[in-house]
C-alpha positions in Angstrom: 72.8 1.9 -9.1 72.3 -1.9 -9.3 70.8 -1.8 -5.8 68.4 1.0 -6.7 67.4 -1.0 -9.9 66.9 -4.2 -7.8 64.7 -2.3 -5.4 62.7 -0.9 -8.2 62.2 -4.3 -9.8 61.2 -5.8 -6.4 58.8 -2.9 -5.9 57.3 -3.4 -9.4 56.9 -7.2 -8.9 55.3 -6.7 -5.4 52.8 -4.1 -6.9 51.9 -6.5 -9.7 51.3 -9.3 -7.2 49.2 -7.0 -5.0 47.1 -6.0 -8.0 46.5 -9.6 -8.8 45.1 -10.2 -5.3 41.5 -9.6 -6.2 38.3 -11.4 -7.1 35.5 -10.2 -9.3 32.0 -11.1 -8.0 28.9 -10.9 -10.1 26.0 -11.0 -7.5 22.3 -10.9 -7.4 22.3 -10.5 -3.7 21.8 -7.0 -2.3 22.5 -7.1 1.4 24.7 -4.7 3.2 25.7 -7.6 5.4 27.4 -9.2 2.4 29.5 -6.1 1.9 30.7 -6.3 5.6 31.6 -10.0 5.0 33.6 -9.2 1.9 35.5 -6.5 3.9 36.3 -9.0 6.5 37.5 -11.5 3.9 39.8 -8.8 2.4 41.1 -8.0 5.9 41.9 -11.7 6.5 43.3 -12.5 3.1 44.4 -9.3 1.4 42.2 -10.2 -1.5 40.0 -7.3 -2.7 36.4 -8.2 -3.6 35.2 -6.2 -6.6 31.4 -6.4 -6.9 29.0 -6.1 -9.8 25.3 -6.2 -8.9 22.3 -6.9 -11.1 19.4 -9.2 -11.6 20.2 -12.9 -11.9 19.1 -13.3 -15.5 20.9 -10.1 -16.5 24.2 -11.4 -14.9 23.9 -14.7 -16.7 23.3 -13.1 -20.0 26.2 -10.8 -19.4 28.5 -13.7 -18.7 27.2 -15.4 -21.9 28.0 -12.3 -23.9 31.4 -11.7 -22.4 32.6 -15.3 -22.8 36.3 -15.7 -22.2 36.7 -11.9 -22.0 34.6 -11.7 -18.8 36.3 -10.1 -15.7 34.0 -12.2 -13.5 35.4 -14.9 -11.2 32.4 -15.8 -9.2 28.6 -15.8 -9.8 26.4 -15.5 -6.7 22.6 -15.8 -6.8 19.6 -17.1 -5.0 17.9 -20.4 -5.7 19.3 -23.7 -6.9 17.1 -23.4 -10.0 19.1 -20.4 -11.1 22.4 -22.0 -10.2 21.6 -25.0 -12.2 20.6 -22.8 -15.1 24.0 -21.1 -14.9 25.7 -24.6 -15.0 23.5 -25.6 -18.0 24.5 -22.5 -19.8 28.2 -23.6 -19.5 29.0 -20.4 -17.4 30.5 -22.2 -14.4 33.4 -24.7 -13.8 33.7 -27.5 -11.3 35.6 -26.9 -8.0 37.3 -29.5 -5.9 37.6 -28.4 -2.3 37.6 -30.7 0.7 36.8 -27.7 2.9 33.6 -27.0 0.9 32.6 -30.7 0.9 33.1 -30.9 4.6 31.3 -27.6 5.4 28.3 -27.8 3.1 25.7 -30.7 3.2 25.6 -32.8 0.1 22.0 -31.9 -0.8 22.9 -28.1 -0.7 25.6 -28.2 -3.4 26.0 -29.4 -7.0 27.0 -33.0 -7.1 29.8 -32.2 -9.6 31.0 -29.1 -7.7 29.7 -26.4 -10.0 27.9 -24.5 -7.3 27.7 -24.4 -3.5 24.9 -23.2 -1.3 26.0 -21.0 1.7 22.7 -19.9 3.2 19.3 -21.6 3.2 15.7 -20.6 3.6 12.4 -22.5 3.9 9.4 -21.9 1.8 6.6 -21.9 4.4 2.9 -21.2 4.9 2.2 -18.0 6.8 -1.2 -17.6 8.3 -3.4 -14.9 9.9 -3.2 -15.6 13.6 -6.8 -14.3 14.3 -8.4 -16.5 11.6 -6.4 -19.7 11.2 -5.3 -22.2 13.7 -2.0 -24.1 13.1 -4.0 -27.3 13.5 -5.8 -26.4 10.3 -2.6 -26.6 8.4 -0.5 -29.6 7.4 1.1 -29.9 3.9 1.6 -27.9 0.7 -0.7 -30.5 -0.9 -3.5 -29.7 1.5 -3.8 -26.1 0.2 -5.5 -27.6 -2.8 -8.5 -28.5 -0.7 -11.9 -26.8 -1.3 -11.9 -25.5 2.3 -9.2 -23.0 1.1 -11.2 -21.6 -1.8 -10.6 -17.8 -1.9 -8.2 -17.9 1.1 -4.7 -18.5 -0.5 -2.1 -16.1 -1.8 1.1 -16.7 -3.8 3.3 -14.8 -6.2 3.6 -15.3 -9.9 4.6 -18.6 -11.5 7.5 -16.7 -13.2 9.1 -16.4 -9.8 12.0 -19.0 -9.4 11.0 -19.6 -5.8 7.6 -20.9 -6.8 9.1 -22.9 -9.7 11.5 -24.6 -7.4 8.7 -25.4 -4.9 6.7 -27.0 -7.7 9.8 -28.9 -8.9 10.0 -30.4 -5.4 6.3 -31.4 -5.6 7.0 -33.0 -9.0 9.9 -34.9 -7.5 7.8 -36.1 -4.6 4.5 -36.8 -6.2 5.0 -37.0 -10.0 4.0 -34.5 -12.7 0.4 -35.5 -12.9 -0.4 -34.9 -9.2 1.7 -31.7 -9.2 -0.5 -30.5 -12.1 -3.6 -31.2 -10.2 -2.1 -29.3 -7.2 -1.2 -26.2 -9.2 -4.6 -26.0 -10.8 -6.4 -26.4 -7.5 -4.3 -23.9 -5.6 -4.7 -21.4 -8.4 -8.5 -21.7 -8.1 -8.1 -21.2 -4.3 -6.4 -17.9 -4.6 -8.0 -14.8 -3.3 -6.6 -12.8 -6.2 -4.4 -13.2 -9.3 -0.7 -13.8 -8.5 1.1 -10.5 -8.0 3.7 -8.8 -5.9 6.5 -10.1 -3.7 6.5 -12.4 -0.8 6.2 -9.4 1.5 3.2 -8.2 -0.5 1.5 -11.6 0.1 2.0 -11.2 3.9 0.7 -7.6 3.9 -2.4 -8.8 2.1 -3.0 -11.6 4.6 -2.6 -9.1 7.5 -5.1 -6.8 5.8 -7.6 -9.6 5.5 -7.6 -10.2 1.8 -6.6 -13.9 2.4 -5.9 -16.2 5.3 -2.6 -17.9 4.2 0.3 -17.3 1.8 3.3 -19.2 0.6 6.6 -17.2 1.3 10.3 -17.6 2.1 11.2 -17.4 5.8 13.8 -14.6 5.5 11.0 -12.3 4.2 9.3 -12.8 7.5 12.5 -11.6 9.2 12.7 -8.6 7.0 9.2 -7.5 8.0 9.8 -8.2 11.7 12.9 -6.0 11.6 11.7 -3.4 9.2 12.2 0.3 9.8 8.6 0.7 8.8 6.2 0.3 11.7 3.4 -0.8 9.4 5.5 -3.8 8.2 6.3 -4.7 11.8 2.6 -4.6 12.5 2.1 -7.0 9.6 4.6 -9.4 11.0 2.9 -9.4 14.4 -0.3 -10.6 12.8 1.0 -13.6 11.0 2.3 -17.0 12.2 4.9 -19.3 10.5 4.0 -22.9 9.7 6.4 -25.5 8.4 4.5 -27.9 6.0 5.0 -31.6 5.5 6.5 -32.4 8.9 4.9 -35.8 9.0 6.4 -36.9 5.7 9.2 -35.5 3.5 9.7 -32.2 5.3 9.5 -28.5 4.4 10.9 -27.4 1.0 14.2 -25.5 1.4 16.4 -23.6 -1.1 19.7 -21.8 -1.0 21.7 -18.7 -1.9 24.8 -20.0 -3.5 27.7 -19.3 -5.8 29.9 -21.0 -8.4 33.2 -20.2 -10.0 32.9 -18.7 -13.5 34.2 -20.9 -16.3 36.6 -18.1 -17.6 37.7 -17.0 -14.1 41.1 -15.2 -14.1 41.4 -15.6 -10.3 40.0 -19.1 -9.7 42.1 -19.6 -6.6 40.8 -16.4 -5.0 37.3 -17.3 -5.9 37.6 -20.6 -4.2 39.0 -18.9 -1.1 36.0 -16.6 -1.0 33.6 -19.6 -1.3 35.4 -21.3 1.5 35.2 -18.1 3.6 31.4 -18.0 3.1 31.2 -21.5 4.3 33.3 -20.8 7.4 31.8 -20.7 10.9 32.5 -16.9 11.1 30.5 -16.1 8.0 27.8 -18.7 8.6 27.2 -17.2 12.1 26.4 -13.8 10.6 23.6 -14.8 8.3 20.9 -15.7 10.9 21.3 -12.2 12.5 21.8 -10.1 9.4 19.9 -11.5 6.5 17.5 -13.8 8.5 18.7 -16.9 6.5 19.6 -20.3 8.0 23.2 -21.2 8.0 24.1 -24.3 5.9 26.6 -25.3 8.6 25.2 -27.6 11.2 27.8 -26.4 13.7 26.3 -22.8 13.7 23.5 -21.9 16.1 20.3 -20.1 14.8 19.5 -16.7 16.0 16.7 -16.1 18.5 14.5 -14.8 15.7 14.9 -18.0 13.6 14.3 -20.1 16.7 11.1 -18.1 17.4 9.6 -19.5 14.2 10.2 -23.1 15.4 12.4 -26.0 14.5 11.5 -28.1 11.5 12.5 -31.1 9.4 13.7 -30.0 5.9 13.1 -31.9 2.7 16.3 -33.9 2.1 15.8 -33.7 -1.7 19.1 -32.8 -3.5 18.6 -29.2 -4.7 20.2 -30.1 -8.0 16.8 -31.8 -8.8 15.1 -28.5 -8.6 17.1 -27.2 -11.5 16.7 -30.4 -13.5 12.9 -30.3 -13.1 12.5 -26.5 -13.6 11.3 -26.8 -17.2 8.7 -29.3 -16.2 7.5 -27.0 -13.4 7.1 -24.1 -15.8 5.0 -26.2 -18.2 2.8 -27.4 -15.3 2.3 -23.8 -14.1 1.3 -22.8 -17.7 -1.2 -25.6 -18.0 -2.7 -24.7 -14.7 -3.3 -21.1 -15.7 -1.1 -19.8 -12.8 0.0 -16.5 -14.1 
């Protein structure tokens, strides 16, 4: 009887421990490739990844409302501006991990360990191959020139990617010059800001404008689209990396941070470390068309086809710190 009771106790304890081997992820990312990575993580560690998907702002508001009662352990989203916002809202906690410090470049993570980038993307200028020569392009700043009047496209100023780009311009040139740039580029637009990055490229291919500001992975999504029309769009545009003769092209990240009230902090850190591993890093260039943050991982042939480039070395934490200033500049410029 005692043996049976002992077996039952051991079984109960084992089941309880097994149930604890999980991590709850709140994510803004929507890639099937991420699901495959989480499955591989579970296979390797035994830790089940439970996922809640929604918009970044909705997830942060949910975390704020849930407080200490939240089931979330990890928040994942795109753009350092959003990650900084989550930190500022006191939703995240610092993490100390030598693995993460060694794997992720300093500029691509929060200096205090509140968030870590695990993929990067460049915000580039795409151009109509039949109407623009690469030699006509140089910097983001040059798009303010009168020769580009009616030839530029960009999405709304409410978009975090544009806010972070402008924050980088403020960091590089000061707020006054960034204001002049925003006003001039807005005047140079072929239409009022609208749509996604892919919509900007479709409009360039259709002849509405000659250049657009977009993230590189959107180019990859068009090139590998199931829709032949989108693949045709991709064939008509070229990719140009601005500011190669000075500070480098603006980059940003997808990243994640451990939630302040995480119930499974250890498992959340393990998932972060897995995303920074060579195995996970090698998957991003071929599945989501993002650049790996690890310098030890090769780019895919697709990413190589766009060309090599010098990235801006600015700490991405500055993008979040300057976000409010960027929003004010956009509003003053009349950039909808």
